[in-house]
N, C-alpha and C positions, 0 to 999 in steps of 0.2 A: 963614393956614394953607394949607399945600400939600398935595395927596393924591397920593402916589406909587402907580401902578397898574402891576402886573407880572402877566402871564399866565405860569404855570409849568406847563410840560409836562415831566413826569417819565418817565424811561426806563421802558418796560414793566415792570410787576411790582415796581417799586421803591418804591412809595407808602408802604408800611408803614415802610420804612428812613428815607425822606425825612422822614416825620412824626415820627420819633424824633429825627432830626438836628435838625429845626426846633425841636422842644421845648427842645433845648440852646441853639440859635442865637438864639432869641427874647430870652434874657436879654442878649445882646449888643446887639442893636439897641435894646431898651428902655432900655438905660444910657447912650445917646448924647445928647449936647446937641442940643436942639431936637425930640427925639422927643416925640410926643403920645400916640398909640396905634397899634395895628395890628390887622388881622384876616386870618386865612388861611382861606379858604373852599374846600372840595373841590367839584369839578364833579359834577353829577348825572349828566349824560350820558356823560361821559368819565371812567373810573376813574383815570387817571393824570394828572388835570389840576386845577390850582388857581388861585385868584386871590389875590394878596397886596395888601392895602390898607394903607398906612402913611401916617399923618398927621404931617407935620413942621411946625415953626413957619415955617421958610423953605426955598427950594429948596437954598440954600447949606449948610443943616445936613445935608442929604442928600448933595448931590453933592460937597461938599468935606469937611465935618466928619466924615461916616461913610465915604464911600468912599475917602477918602485916609488914613484912621486905621489904626493897628496892629490895632484890633479888627475891621476889615473883613477883614483877612487870615484871621483865624480863622473869620469868617462864610463867607468863600470856601471854606475848607478843608472845612467842615462841609457845605456845600450844593451848590456849583457843579457838582459832578460827577454830580449827579442830573439835570440839565436837559438836554433834547433836544427842540427846538433850544434855544439859550440865549435867554432871555426878553428881550423889548424892554420897556424901562421907560419910562413916561411920567409927566408931572406935570400936575396939574389944580388950578384955583382952586376 
């Protein structure tokens, strides 16, 4: 199992809209091959900051299967315009 970790900093004042968009987008990621689970946690200290934790069977399921898929284009359309700066994504064992 691989844990994908992304710190998401949302443009100021757009957290509510981001959460609504993520509620739609989570069905995309959860339908992908190799997906195990995810958690989106809101930061206590900073209103517009979140951490996204996604468990994948393999790193290839995330990096190739998800990121190179048609479904990822919809994920990008729903979420990427909220980020400032764009998040760094790392993987852990």
